[in-house]
ZAPAFI-866907 format. One record per residue (C-alpha): residue in one letter; x, y, z. Coordinates in nm, 3 decimals, always signed. Example, Ala and Ser with C-alpha at 12.3 -4.5 7.8 and 13.67 -1.06 7.14 Angstrom:
node code:A&c1:+1.230&c2:-0.450&c3:+0.780
node code:S&c1:+1.367&c2:-0.106&c3:+0.714
***
This chain:
node code:X&c1:+2.461&c2:+0.860&c3:+2.327
node code:X&c1:+2.721&c2:+1.001&c3:+2.045
node code:X&c1:+2.670&c2:+1.275&c3:+1.845
node code:X&c1:+2.485&c2:+1.130&c3:+1.513
node code:X&c1:+2.775&c2:+1.346&c3:+1.337
node code:X&c1:+3.044&c2:+1.093&c3:+1.440
node code:X&c1:+2.839&c2:+0.743&c3:+1.386
node code:X&c1:+2.944&c2:+0.685&c3:+1.026
node code:X&c1:+3.320&c2:+0.773&c3:+1.129
node code:X&c1:+3.336&c2:+0.577&c3:+1.458
node code:X&c1:+3.163&c2:+0.237&c3:+1.390
node code:X&c1:+3.388&c2:+0.159&c3:+1.079
node code:X&c1:+3.689&c2:+0.181&c3:+1.299
node code:X&c1:+3.575&c2:-0.013&c3:+1.600
node code:X&c1:+3.786&c2:-0.304&c3:+1.631
node code:X&c1:+3.570&c2:-0.638&c3:+1.616
node code:X&c1:+3.678&c2:-0.711&c3:+1.970
node code:X&c1:+3.519&c2:-0.393&c3:+2.096
node code:X&c1:+3.170&c2:-0.440&c3:+1.930
node code:X&c1:+3.016&c2:-0.613&c3:+2.198
node code:X&c1:+3.103&c2:-0.346&c3:+2.436
node code:X&c1:+3.006&c2:-0.083&c3:+2.185
node code:X&c1:+2.608&c2:-0.295&c3:+2.170
node code:X&c1:+2.606&c2:-0.272&c3:+2.524
node code:X&c1:+2.659&c2:+0.074&c3:+2.572
node code:X&c1:+2.346&c2:+0.130&c3:+2.335
node code:X&c1:+2.142&c2:-0.156&c3:+2.520
node code:X&c1:+1.979&c2:+0.079&c3:+2.763
node code:X&c1:+1.834&c2:+0.298&c3:+2.437
node code:X&c1:+1.711&c2:-0.015&c3:+2.235
node code:X&c1:+1.400&c2:+0.097&c3:+2.095
node code:X&c1:+1.452&c2:+0.462&c3:+2.085
node code:X&c1:+1.417&c2:+0.672&c3:+1.772
node code:X&c1:+1.704&c2:+0.922&c3:+1.661
node code:X&c1:+1.536&c2:+1.075&c3:+1.365
node code:X&c1:+1.651&c2:+1.066&c3:+0.999
node code:X&c1:+1.938&c2:+1.307&c3:+1.081
node code:X&c1:+2.135&c2:+1.037&c3:+1.198
node code:X&c1:+2.146&c2:+0.848&c3:+0.869
node code:X&c1:+2.239&c2:+1.145&c3:+0.668
node code:X&c1:+2.608&c2:+1.189&c3:+0.626
node code:X&c1:+2.753&c2:+1.152&c3:+0.303
node code:X&c1:+2.923&c2:+0.818&c3:+0.401
node code:X&c1:+2.601&c2:+0.665&c3:+0.506
node code:X&c1:+2.318&c2:+0.706&c3:+0.321
node code:X&c1:+2.338&c2:+1.080&c3:+0.264
node code:X&c1:+2.571&c2:+1.071&c3:-0.052
node code:X&c1:+2.420&c2:+1.272&c3:-0.347
node code:X&c1:+2.487&c2:+1.017&c3:-0.595
node code:X&c1:+2.450&c2:+0.637&c3:-0.595
node code:X&c1:+2.802&c2:+0.464&c3:-0.476
node code:X&c1:+2.854&c2:+0.162&c3:-0.724
node code:X&c1:+3.112&c2:-0.008&c3:-0.546
node code:X&c1:+2.933&c2:-0.093&c3:-0.214
node code:X&c1:+2.610&c2:-0.346&c3:-0.113
node code:X&c1:+2.382&c2:-0.041&c3:-0.091
node code:X&c1:+2.389&c2:+0.260&c3:-0.298
node code:X&c1:+2.434&c2:+0.521&c3:+0.025
node code:X&c1:+2.189&c2:+0.796&c3:-0.125
node code:X&c1:+1.891&c2:+0.640&c3:+0.014
node code:X&c1:+1.815&c2:+0.953&c3:+0.236
node code:X&c1:+1.916&c2:+1.206&c3:-0.064
node code:X&c1:+1.626&c2:+1.060&c3:-0.239
node code:X&c1:+1.388&c2:+1.055&c3:+0.045
node code:X&c1:+1.451&c2:+1.430&c3:+0.157
node code:X&c1:+1.454&c2:+1.547&c3:-0.228
node code:X&c1:+1.169&c2:+1.319&c3:-0.404
node code:X&c1:+0.951&c2:+1.106&c3:-0.148
node code:X&c1:+0.634&c2:+1.272&c3:-0.062
node code:X&c1:+0.694&c2:+1.071&c3:+0.305
node code:X&c1:+0.908&c2:+1.335&c3:+0.376
node code:X&c1:+0.664&c2:+1.585&c3:+0.314
node code:X&c1:+0.426&c2:+1.430&c3:+0.498
node code:X&c1:+0.455&c2:+1.653&c3:+0.826
node code:X&c1:+0.439&c2:+1.987&c3:+0.640
node code:X&c1:+0.120&c2:+1.940&c3:+0.479
node code:X&c1:-0.053&c2:+1.964&c3:+0.780
node code:X&c1:+0.024&c2:+2.337&c3:+0.755
node code:X&c1:-0.132&c2:+2.413&c3:+0.443
node code:X&c1:-0.471&c2:+2.565&c3:+0.404
node code:X&c1:-0.677&c2:+2.214&c3:+0.328
node code:X&c1:-0.538&c2:+2.065&c3:+0.661
node code:X&c1:-0.597&c2:+2.383&c3:+0.852
node code:X&c1:-0.957&c2:+2.384&c3:+0.735
node code:X&c1:-0.980&c2:+2.040&c3:+0.801
node code:X&c1:-0.875&c2:+2.115&c3:+1.181
node code:X&c1:-1.146&c2:+2.364&c3:+1.187
node code:X&c1:-1.423&c2:+2.132&c3:+1.061
node code:X&c1:-1.314&c2:+1.863&c3:+1.283
node code:X&c1:-1.265&c2:+2.088&c3:+1.571
node code:X&c1:-0.947&c2:+2.006&c3:+1.682
node code:X&c1:-0.838&c2:+2.152&c3:+1.971
node code:X&c1:-0.481&c2:+2.189&c3:+1.846
node code:X&c1:-0.340&c2:+2.277&c3:+1.467
node code:X&c1:-0.327&c2:+1.979&c3:+1.285
node code:X&c1:+0.039&c2:+1.958&c3:+1.283
node code:X&c1:+0.024&c2:+1.939&c3:+1.663
node code:X&c1:-0.269&c2:+1.692&c3:+1.691
node code:X&c1:-0.195&c2:+1.328&c3:+1.770
node code:X&c1:-0.502&c2:+1.220&c3:+1.546
node code:X&c1:-0.306&c2:+1.388&c3:+1.238
node code:X&c1:+0.060&c2:+1.289&c3:+1.332
node code:X&c1:-0.019&c2:+0.938&c3:+1.409
node code:X&c1:+0.047&c2:+0.872&c3:+1.024
node code:X&c1:+0.215&c2:+1.234&c3:+0.885
node code:X&c1:+0.498&c2:+1.214&c3:+1.146
node code:X&c1:+0.714&c2:+0.986&c3:+1.351
node code:X&c1:+0.484&c2:+1.029&c3:+1.638
node code:X&c1:+0.633&c2:+0.836&c3:+1.912
node code:X&c1:+0.634&c2:+0.890&c3:+2.335
node code:X&c1:+0.883&c2:+1.123&c3:+2.470
node code:X&c1:+1.081&c2:+0.828&c3:+2.633
node code:X&c1:+1.153&c2:+0.674&c3:+2.324
node code:X&c1:+1.294&c2:+0.968&c3:+2.173
node code:X&c1:+1.668&c2:+1.015&c3:+2.189
node code:X&c1:+1.833&c2:+1.355&c3:+2.198
node code:X&c1:+1.887&c2:+1.387&c3:+1.799
node code:X&c1:+1.518&c2:+1.340&c3:+1.745
node code:X&c1:+1.310&c2:+1.594&c3:+1.624
node code:X&c1:+0.912&c2:+1.512&c3:+1.548
node code:X&c1:+0.879&c2:+1.759&c3:+1.257
node code:X&c1:+1.074&c2:+1.568&c3:+0.971
node code:X&c1:+0.738&c2:+1.381&c3:+0.830
node code:X&c1:+0.742&c2:+1.007&c3:+0.755
node code:X&c1:+1.087&c2:+0.920&c3:+0.816
node code:X&c1:+1.368&c2:+0.600&c3:+0.783
node code:X&c1:+1.209&c2:+0.476&c3:+1.125
node code:X&c1:+0.867&c2:+0.488&c3:+1.061
node code:X&c1:+0.949&c2:+0.208&c3:+0.841
node code:X&c1:+1.268&c2:+0.076&c3:+0.946
node code:X&c1:+1.215&c2:+0.058&c3:+1.309
node code:X&c1:+1.385&c2:+0.248&c3:+1.634
node code:X&c1:+1.735&c2:+0.320&c3:+1.535
node code:X&c1:+1.920&c2:+0.373&c3:+1.846
node code:X&c1:+2.019&c2:-0.002&c3:+1.902
node code:X&c1:+2.152&c2:-0.108&c3:+1.587
node code:X&c1:+2.249&c2:+0.245&c3:+1.417
node code:X&c1:+2.622&c2:+0.227&c3:+1.490
node code:X&c1:+2.655&c2:-0.155&c3:+1.527
node code:X&c1:+2.519&c2:-0.210&c3:+1.164
node code:X&c1:+2.802&c2:-0.035&c3:+0.970
node code:X&c1:+3.056&c2:-0.259&c3:+1.148
node code:X&c1:+3.240&c2:-0.553&c3:+0.942
node code:X&c1:+3.034&c2:-0.879&c3:+0.954
node code:X&c1:+2.752&c2:-0.755&c3:+1.140
node code:X&c1:+2.428&c2:-0.914&c3:+1.001
node code:X&c1:+2.061&c2:-0.790&c3:+0.912
node code:X&c1:+1.962&c2:-1.035&c3:+1.161
node code:X&c1:+2.153&c2:-0.909&c3:+1.457
node code:X&c1:+1.978&c2:-0.541&c3:+1.360
node code:X&c1:+1.647&c2:-0.713&c3:+1.361
node code:X&c1:+1.707&c2:-0.819&c3:+1.723
node code:X&c1:+1.808&c2:-0.455&c3:+1.836
node code:X&c1:+1.468&c2:-0.318&c3:+1.683
node code:X&c1:+1.491&c2:-0.296&c3:+1.295
node code:X&c1:+1.197&c2:-0.388&c3:+1.128
node code:X&c1:+1.225&c2:-0.638&c3:+0.838
node code:X&c1:+1.137&c2:-0.461&c3:+0.534
node code:X&c1:+1.295&c2:-0.702&c3:+0.276
node code:X&c1:+1.033&c2:-0.925&c3:+0.372
node code:X&c1:+0.759&c2:-0.821&c3:+0.117
node code:X&c1:+0.450&c2:-0.922&c3:+0.379
node code:X&c1:+0.635&c2:-0.726&c3:+0.671
node code:X&c1:+0.705&c2:-0.443&c3:+0.441
node code:X&c1:+0.352&c2:-0.410&c3:+0.308
node code:X&c1:+0.222&c2:-0.431&c3:+0.658
node code:X&c1:+0.437&c2:-0.159&c3:+0.768
node code:X&c1:+0.309&c2:+0.050&c3:+0.489
node code:X&c1:-0.105&c2:-0.063&c3:+0.567
node code:X&c1:-0.078&c2:+0.052&c3:+0.909
node code:X&c1:-0.132&c2:+0.417&c3:+0.759
node code:X&c1:-0.254&c2:+0.367&c3:+0.391
node code:X&c1:-0.558&c2:+0.100&c3:+0.548
node code:X&c1:-0.512&c2:+0.158&c3:+0.940
node code:X&c1:-0.486&c2:+0.014&c3:+1.259
node code:X&c1:-0.702&c2:+0.055&c3:+1.595
node code:X&c1:-0.464&c2:+0.352&c3:+1.666
node code:X&c1:-0.435&c2:+0.524&c3:+1.303
node code:X&c1:-0.801&c2:+0.537&c3:+1.129
node code:X&c1:-0.930&c2:+0.774&c3:+0.854
node code:X&c1:-1.291&c2:+0.743&c3:+0.911
node code:X&c1:-1.589&c2:+0.907&c3:+0.714
node code:X&c1:-1.562&c2:+1.171&c3:+0.950
node code:X&c1:-1.232&c2:+1.285&c3:+0.785
node code:X&c1:-1.285&c2:+1.220&c3:+0.460
node code:X&c1:-1.588&c2:+1.442&c3:+0.445
node code:X&c1:-1.374&c2:+1.717&c3:+0.614
node code:X&c1:-1.129&c2:+1.682&c3:+0.315
node code:X&c1:-0.898&c2:+1.417&c3:+0.389
node code:X&c1:-0.831&c2:+1.172&c3:+0.066
node code:X&c1:-1.001&c2:+0.846&c3:+0.096
node code:X&c1:-0.692&c2:+0.567&c3:+0.143
node code:X&c1:-0.628&c2:+0.391&c3:-0.191
node code:X&c1:-0.305&c2:+0.217&c3:-0.205
node code:X&c1:-0.116&c2:-0.051&c3:-0.467
node code:X&c1:+0.195&c2:-0.172&c3:-0.295
node code:X&c1:+0.400&c2:-0.214&c3:-0.632
node code:X&c1:+0.294&c2:+0.132&c3:-0.802
node code:X&c1:+0.296&c2:+0.351&c3:-0.511
node code:X&c1:+0.644&c2:+0.193&c3:-0.403
node code:X&c1:+0.781&c2:+0.321&c3:-0.798
node code:X&c1:+0.642&c2:+0.638&c3:-0.736
node code:X&c1:+0.814&c2:+0.735&c3:-0.413
node code:X&c1:+1.034&c2:+0.673&c3:-0.598
node code:X&c1:+1.249&c2:+0.347&c3:-0.440
node code:X&c1:+1.546&c2:+0.448&c3:-0.241
node code:X&c1:+1.644&c2:+0.068&c3:-0.242
node code:X&c1:+1.733&c2:-0.191&c3:-0.459
node code:X&c1:+1.492&c2:-0.338&c3:-0.664
node code:X&c1:+1.575&c2:-0.705&c3:-0.683
node code:X&c1:+1.507&c2:-0.725&c3:-1.041
node code:X&c1:+1.815&c2:-0.892&c3:-1.159
node code:X&c1:+1.818&c2:-1.169&c3:-0.873
node code:X&c1:+1.406&c2:-1.205&c3:-0.961
node code:X&c1:+1.340&c2:-1.068&c3:-1.259
node code:X&c1:+0.912&c2:-1.089&c3:-1.198
node code:X&c1:+0.954&c2:-0.920&c3:-0.848
node code:X&c1:+0.750&c2:-0.659&c3:-0.948
node code:X&c1:+0.434&c2:-0.917&c3:-0.990
node code:X&c1:+0.531&c2:-1.078&c3:-0.662
node code:X&c1:+0.538&c2:-0.724&c3:-0.485
node code:X&c1:+0.192&c2:-0.648&c3:-0.639
node code:X&c1:+0.017&c2:-0.975&c3:-0.499
node code:X&c1:+0.165&c2:-0.967&c3:-0.188
node code:X&c1:+0.049&c2:-0.642&c3:-0.109
node code:X&c1:-0.282&c2:-0.699&c3:-0.260
node code:X&c1:-0.321&c2:-0.960&c3:-0.002
node code:X&c1:-0.220&c2:-0.804&c3:+0.299
node code:X&c1:-0.444&c2:-0.472&c3:+0.220
node code:X&c1:-0.746&c2:-0.707&c3:+0.170
node code:X&c1:-0.638&c2:-0.879&c3:+0.502
node code:X&c1:-0.638&c2:-0.544&c3:+0.658
node code:X&c1:-0.909&c2:-0.370&c3:+0.538
node code:X&c1:-1.142&c2:-0.675&c3:+0.640
node code:X&c1:-0.968&c2:-0.658&c3:+0.990
node code:X&c1:-1.078&c2:-0.289&c3:+0.969
node code:X&c1:-1.432&c2:-0.358&c3:+0.852
node code:X&c1:-1.458&c2:-0.594&c3:+1.160
node code:X&c1:-1.340&c2:-0.331&c3:+1.411
node code:X&c1:-1.576&c2:-0.077&c3:+1.276
node code:X&c1:-1.865&c2:-0.354&c3:+1.296
node code:X&c1:-1.774&c2:-0.397&c3:+1.648
node code:X&c1:-1.809&c2:-0.006&c3:+1.728
node code:X&c1:-2.085&c2:+0.136&c3:+1.839
node code:X&c1:-2.050&c2:+0.429&c3:+1.559
node code:X&c1:-2.141&c2:+0.153&c3:+1.273
node code:X&c1:-2.259&c2:+0.179&c3:+1.020
node code:X&c1:-1.908&c2:+0.349&c3:+0.916
node code:X&c1:-1.909&c2:+0.476&c3:+0.572
node code:X&c1:-1.554&c2:+0.499&c3:+0.517
node code:X&c1:-1.578&c2:+0.112&c3:+0.454
node code:X&c1:-1.855&c2:+0.151&c3:+0.186
node code:X&c1:-1.796&c2:+0.226&c3:-0.201
node code:X&c1:-1.785&c2:+0.604&c3:-0.203
node code:X&c1:-1.936&c2:+0.660&c3:-0.540
node code:X&c1:-2.235&c2:+0.475&c3:-0.447
node code:X&c1:-2.345&c2:+0.804&c3:-0.296
node code:X&c1:-2.112&c2:+1.039&c3:-0.445
node code:X&c1:-2.165&c2:+1.060&c3:-0.765
node code:X&c1:-2.351&c2:+1.298&c3:-1.058
node code:X&c1:-2.715&c2:+1.227&c3:-1.098
node code:X&c1:-2.848&c2:+1.148&c3:-1.424
node code:X&c1:-3.195&c2:+1.114&c3:-1.559
node code:X&c1:-3.308&c2:+0.740&c3:-1.509
node code:X&c1:-3.268&c2:+0.621&c3:-1.869
node code:X&c1:-2.916&c2:+0.733&c3:-1.902
node code:X&c1:-2.804&c2:+0.558&c3:-1.531
node code:X&c1:-2.614&c2:+0.260&c3:-1.583
node code:X&c1:-2.607&c2:+0.205&c3:-1.196
node code:X&c1:-3.010&c2:+0.199&c3:-1.217
node code:X&c1:-2.988&c2:-0.020&c3:-1.563
node code:X&c1:-2.749&c2:-0.277&c3:-1.369
node code:X&c1:-2.957&c2:-0.287&c3:-1.037
node code:X&c1:-2.850&c2:-0.369&c3:-0.684
node code:X&c1:-2.758&c2:-0.754&c3:-0.666
node code:X&c1:-2.718&c2:-0.836&c3:-0.328
node code:X&c1:-2.810&c2:-0.515&c3:-0.139
node code:X&c1:-3.142&c2:-0.307&c3:-0.087
node code:X&c1:-3.179&c2:-0.040&c3:-0.354
node code:X&c1:-3.062&c2:+0.270&c3:-0.188
node code:X&c1:-2.809&c2:+0.065&c3:+0.066
node code:X&c1:-2.457&c2:+0.178&c3:+0.016
node code:X&c1:-2.232&c2:-0.121&c3:-0.104
node code:X&c1:-1.937&c2:-0.247&c3:+0.055
node code:X&c1:-1.591&c2:-0.104&c3:-0.050
node code:X&c1:-1.495&c2:-0.458&c3:-0.240
node code:X&c1:-1.204&c2:-0.278&c3:-0.454
node code:X&c1:-0.953&c2:-0.447&c3:-0.245
node code:X&c1:-1.072&c2:-0.777&c3:-0.370
node code:X&c1:-1.232&c2:-0.754&c3:-0.723
node code:X&c1:-0.895&c2:-0.731&c3:-0.919
node code:X&c1:-0.675&c2:-0.933&c3:-0.634
node code:X&c1:-0.926&c2:-1.239&c3:-0.688
node code:X&c1:-0.785&c2:-1.348&c3:-1.008
node code:X&c1:-0.444&c2:-1.406&c3:-0.885
node code:X&c1:-0.574&c2:-1.618&c3:-0.609
node code:X&c1:-0.794&c2:-1.813&c3:-0.880
node code:X&c1:-0.486&c2:-1.869&c3:-1.120
node code:X&c1:-0.287&c2:-2.012&c3:-0.816
node code:X&c1:-0.535&c2:-2.183&c3:-0.587
node code:X&c1:-0.891&c2:-2.228&c3:-0.744
node code:X&c1:-0.988&c2:-2.411&c3:-0.412
node code:X&c1:-0.896&c2:-2.107&c3:-0.214
node code:X&c1:-1.054&c2:-1.868&c3:-0.460
node code:X&c1:-1.384&c2:-2.077&c3:-0.389
node code:X&c1:-1.357&c2:-2.034&c3:-0.021
node code:X&c1:-1.242&c2:-1.653&c3:-0.052
node code:X&c1:-1.538&c2:-1.557&c3:-0.304
node code:X&c1:-1.809&c2:-1.721&c3:-0.060
node code:X&c1:-1.689&c2:-1.564&c3:+0.214
node code:X&c1:-1.647&c2:-1.220&c3:+0.096
node code:X&c1:-2.009&c2:-1.298&c3:-0.100
node code:X&c1:-2.111&c2:-1.334&c3:+0.263
node code:X&c1:-1.932&c2:-0.995&c3:+0.404
node code:X&c1:-2.089&c2:-0.783&c3:+0.098
node code:X&c1:-2.454&c2:-0.914&c3:+0.128
node code:X&c1:-2.444&c2:-0.851&c3:+0.500
node code:X&c1:-2.329&c2:-0.501&c3:+0.466
node code:X&c1:-2.596&c2:-0.433&c3:+0.178
node code:X&c1:-2.862&c2:-0.577&c3:+0.365
node code:X&c1:-2.806&c2:-0.398&c3:+0.649
node code:X&c1:-2.771&c2:-0.716&c3:+0.892
node code:X&c1:-2.658&c2:-0.714&c3:+1.259
node code:X&c1:-2.341&c2:-0.565&c3:+1.327
node code:X&c1:-2.207&c2:-0.844&c3:+1.516
node code:X&c1:-2.253&c2:-1.088&c3:+1.221
node code:X&c1:-2.077&c2:-0.839&c3:+0.984
node code:X&c1:-1.787&c2:-0.810&c3:+1.260
node code:X&c1:-1.770&c2:-1.230&c3:+1.257
node code:X&c1:-1.794&c2:-1.259&c3:+0.884
node code:X&c1:-1.536&c2:-0.989&c3:+0.820
node code:X&c1:-1.272&c2:-1.162&c3:+1.077
node code:X&c1:-1.337&c2:-1.499&c3:+0.932
node code:X&c1:-1.235&c2:-1.354&c3:+0.575
node code:X&c1:-0.914&c2:-1.212&c3:+0.689
node code:X&c1:-0.792&c2:-1.485&c3:+0.823
node code:X&c1:-0.829&c2:-1.693&c3:+0.482
node code:X&c1:-0.643&c2:-1.378&c3:+0.343
node code:X&c1:-0.392&c2:-1.408&c3:+0.569
node code:X&c1:-0.334&c2:-1.753&c3:+0.481
node code:X&c1:-0.335&c2:-1.668&c3:+0.122
node code:X&c1:-0.076&c2:-1.372&c3:+0.196
node code:X&c1:+0.141&c2:-1.605&c3:+0.390
node code:X&c1:+0.110&c2:-1.853&c3:+0.072
node code:X&c1:+0.213&c2:-1.580&c3:-0.162
node code:X&c1:+0.581&c2:-1.545&c3:-0.018
node code:X&c1:+0.633&c2:-1.939&c3:-0.199
node code:X&c1:+0.506&c2:-1.866&c3:-0.489
node code:X&c1:+0.689&c2:-1.883&c3:-0.810
node code:X&c1:+0.588&c2:-1.574&c3:-1.051
node code:X&c1:+0.700&c2:-1.567&c3:-1.427
node code:X&c1:+0.559&c2:-1.508&c3:-1.786
node code:X&c1:+0.265&c2:-1.758&c3:-1.785
node code:X&c1:+0.091&c2:-1.654&c3:-1.458
node code:X&c1:+0.132&c2:-1.285&c3:-1.527
node code:X&c1:-0.015&c2:-1.305&c3:-1.844
node code:X&c1:-0.301&c2:-1.508&c3:-1.692
node code:X&c1:-0.344&c2:-1.253&c3:-1.433
node code:X&c1:-0.357&c2:-0.978&c3:-1.667
node code:X&c1:-0.605&c2:-1.179&c3:-1.952
node code:X&c1:-0.824&c2:-1.265&c3:-1.629
node code:X&c1:-0.822&c2:-0.899&c3:-1.484
node code:X&c1:-0.942&c2:-0.760&c3:-1.853
node code:X&c1:-1.182&c2:-1.037&c3:-1.942
node code:X&c1:-1.333&c2:-0.955&c3:-1.592
node code:X&c1:-1.367&c2:-0.588&c3:-1.696
node code:X&c1:-1.741&c2:-0.518&c3:-1.728
node code:X&c1:-1.807&c2:-0.664&c3:-1.344
node code:X&c1:-1.514&c2:-0.507&c3:-1.222
node code:X&c1:-1.629&c2:-0.183&c3:-1.381
node code:X&c1:-1.986&c2:-0.206&c3:-1.216
node code:X&c1:-1.820&c2:-0.244&c3:-0.868
node code:X&c1:-1.718&c2:+0.119&c3:-0.874
node code:X&c1:-1.452&c2:+0.387&c3:-0.924
node code:X&c1:-1.244&c2:+0.255&c3:-0.637
node code:X&c1:-1.262&c2:-0.131&c3:-0.811
node code:X&c1:-1.162&c2:+0.042&c3:-1.144
node code:X&c1:-0.854&c2:+0.237&c3:-1.031
node code:X&c1:-0.731&c2:-0.089&c3:-0.834
node code:X&c1:-0.763&c2:-0.283&c3:-1.184
node code:X&c1:-0.550&c2:-0.027&c3:-1.378
node code:X&c1:-0.285&c2:-0.005&c3:-1.125
node code:X&c1:-0.287&c2:-0.359&c3:-1.149
node code:X&c1:-0.256&c2:-0.407&c3:-1.517
node code:X&c1:-0.009&c2:-0.130&c3:-1.508
node code:X&c1:+0.209&c2:-0.288&c3:-1.233
node code:X&c1:+0.235&c2:-0.636&c3:-1.400
node code:X&c1:+0.222&c2:-0.494&c3:-1.746
node code:X&c1:+0.528&c2:-0.318&c3:-1.682
node code:X&c1:+0.737&c2:-0.622&c3:-1.516
node code:X&c1:+0.614&c2:-0.813&c3:-1.830
node code:X&c1:+0.762&c2:-0.576&c3:-2.046
node code:X&c1:+1.114&c2:-0.583&c3:-1.852
node code:X&c1:+1.133&c2:-0.968&c3:-1.938
node code:X&c1:+0.948&c2:-1.026&c3:-2.244
node code:X&c1:+0.888&c2:-0.829&c3:-2.585
node code:X&c1:+0.552&c2:-0.861&c3:-2.719
node code:X&c1:+0.602&c2:-0.584&c3:-3.006
node code:X&c1:+0.302&c2:-0.340&c3:-2.899
node code:X&c1:+0.455&c2:-0.242&c3:-2.577
node code:X&c1:+0.387&c2:+0.167&c3:-2.669
node code:X&c1:+0.003&c2:+0.040&c3:-2.781
node code:X&c1:-0.051&c2:-0.136&c3:-2.473
node code:X&c1:+0.075&c2:+0.132&c3:-2.250
node code:X&c1:-0.104&c2:+0.395&c3:-2.404
node code:X&c1:-0.439&c2:+0.191&c3:-2.384
node code:X&c1:-0.369&c2:+0.126&c3:-1.981
node code:X&c1:-0.310&c2:+0.515&c3:-1.943
node code:X&c1:-0.645&c2:+0.551&c3:-2.074
node code:X&c1:-0.765&c2:+0.368&c3:-1.815
node code:X&c1:-0.632&c2:+0.611&c3:-1.562
node code:X&c1:-0.808&c2:+0.870&c3:-1.742
node code:X&c1:-1.149&c2:+0.686&c3:-1.718
node code:X&c1:-1.111&c2:+0.783&c3:-1.327
node code:X&c1:-0.962&c2:+1.089&c3:-1.278
node code:X&c1:-1.292&c2:+1.267&c3:-1.172
node code:X&c1:-1.477&c2:+1.000&c3:-0.948
node code:X&c1:-1.785&c2:+1.135&c3:-0.935
node code:X&c1:-1.815&c2:+1.156&c3:-1.308
node code:X&c1:-1.704&c2:+0.781&c3:-1.341
node code:X&c1:-1.865&c2:+0.573&c3:-1.634
node code:X&c1:-1.884&c2:+0.231&c3:-1.587
node code:X&c1:-1.969&c2:+0.120&c3:-1.954
node code:X&c1:-1.687&c2:+0.320&c3:-2.082
node code:X&c1:-1.424&c2:+0.203&c3:-1.833
node code:X&c1:-1.524&c2:-0.160&c3:-1.929
node code:X&c1:-1.521&c2:-0.061&c3:-2.312
node code:X&c1:-1.168&c2:+0.071&c3:-2.251
node code:X&c1:-1.083&c2:-0.243&c3:-2.082
node code:X&c1:-1.182&c2:-0.463&c3:-2.376
node code:X&c1:-0.921&c2:-0.286&c3:-2.590
node code:X&c1:-0.648&c2:-0.349&c3:-2.351
node code:X&c1:-0.743&c2:-0.693&c3:-2.309
node code:X&c1:-0.675&c2:-0.750&c3:-2.721
node code:X&c1:-0.334&c2:-0.590&c3:-2.680
node code:X&c1:-0.255&c2:-0.803&c3:-2.352
node code:X&c1:+0.037&c2:-1.101&c3:-2.432
node code:X&c1:-0.099&c2:-1.392&c3:-2.496
node code:X&c1:-0.462&c2:-1.257&c3:-2.632
node code:X&c1:-0.272&c2:-1.115&c3:-2.958
node code:X&c1:-0.061&c2:-1.404&c3:-3.064
node code:X&c1:-0.346&c2:-1.666&c3:-3.016
node code:X&c1:-0.556&c2:-1.419&c3:-3.240
node code:X&c1:-0.269&c2:-1.408&c3:-3.476
node code:X&c1:-0.252&c2:-1.765&c3:-3.504
node code:X&c1:-0.583&c2:-1.821&c3:-3.597
node code:X&c1:-0.551&c2:-1.644&c3:-3.950
***
C-alpha cells in the first residue's frame, strides 16, 4: 500500500506502459476504503481555491471539510442531544460507537475493507458517495484514464442522477440496514425529509453543476430525486408492513397526531374531515408524492392516472387499518411503478414550458397539498423554490424578487410543524401562484 501523501505525485508520472502493472498491484485491494485523507493533497482535491485550468476544480475536499454538514455527521453523535438519545434508546455503547448510528453518520465498513489509511471518525466522507477508492485512487489520475475504468474498480457513478439519488436515499430514506424508525424519532432524531436539488445546493455542491451544458439541469435533478425518493419510501413502507412491528408510525404523517389542539370550531383538520381513513387513524405520509405527481401528470397523463390509483389504494389501506400483507403488496407494486417513471425521467427533456407548467400546477393544487399536512407543504415549498431558481437562471420575468419573497414566506409557514395551519399555507400558495411565470403574463394579456 502506497502512503496516501505520495499518490498524487506518483501516479501522474507513471509511464502509460506501466499503468497495467500498477493497477494489478492494487487489484487485491479493490473494494477497500482508504479514507478522505487520500484525496486531500493540494494538487489532488485539497486546493484551497478552485482551479480554472483543469477539468475539475480540485478544491472538492476543502469544500467538504470546511462547509459540508456531512463532514460533521460523526461529531454530532457526541453532542448532548445524541447522548440523551443514546440513553433513551438504551444503547449498549455511546452513539458514536453504535452501528445503529454510525451506519449513516460515518463510513461504517467492515474491518476487512479498511485500508491502512482508513479512519472511521471522519463523518460521511468521499467514499460514502464515490465508493471504495483503493482500486482506482491512483490510476484515475493518469492520462487517458476513463470514468468507466474507475467504475469497474469500485467507483460509484454519481454523475448519473438516478444513481446519485439512490446513494443519497440510502440514508435520507433508508434501507433494510439503515433505518430511522418511530422509536428513534421519539428519542429525538429528526424525521427524514429530503429534496435532491435543494439539499445538494445547501451542502454546498463541491462539483461543477452542469448549468452551461444543460441550463435546466436543476429541474431534472429535482424530478429524478423526487421519483427515487418516492420509490424508496414505498419500498420502505412495504418492508415495514412486512415486519411484525407494524404499524410503524414513521411511515405516517407525523403531524396528524403531533399538532397543537384547538377548540373544534377552530380546527381546520376537523373541518376538512378524514376522507379515505377512519377518524383518529393516522394518515400515510404522502409528502413524497403529492408534489411530484404534478411533474408526472405533465409528462405522461396515463402514468399519472396509474400512479394516482395505486397510491390512493396504499393510502386507503393504511388509513383504514387493513391487513399488513395487503399494504406490503400494494406498496411494492407502487414502488415498481415509481421506478419505471424514474427510469423515464432520465430521457425526459426539460425546459421553460415544462418548468412553468409544473410550478403552476403545484401552486394551483395549494389547498389539497396544504391539507395533506406539514410534510407535504414543506415538499411543495422546496419544489417551487428549486424549480423557480432554475427558471430564473434562464428566463427573466421582471418580478424575481417578489416571487422569491413569496416563496420564502411558504417556508415561514412550516417553521413550527406542530402549529402548522393548512388554510394559511394554502393562502400563501395562492399569492405565489399569481406571481409565477405564465400566470402573470396571461393575466396582463386580458386587460
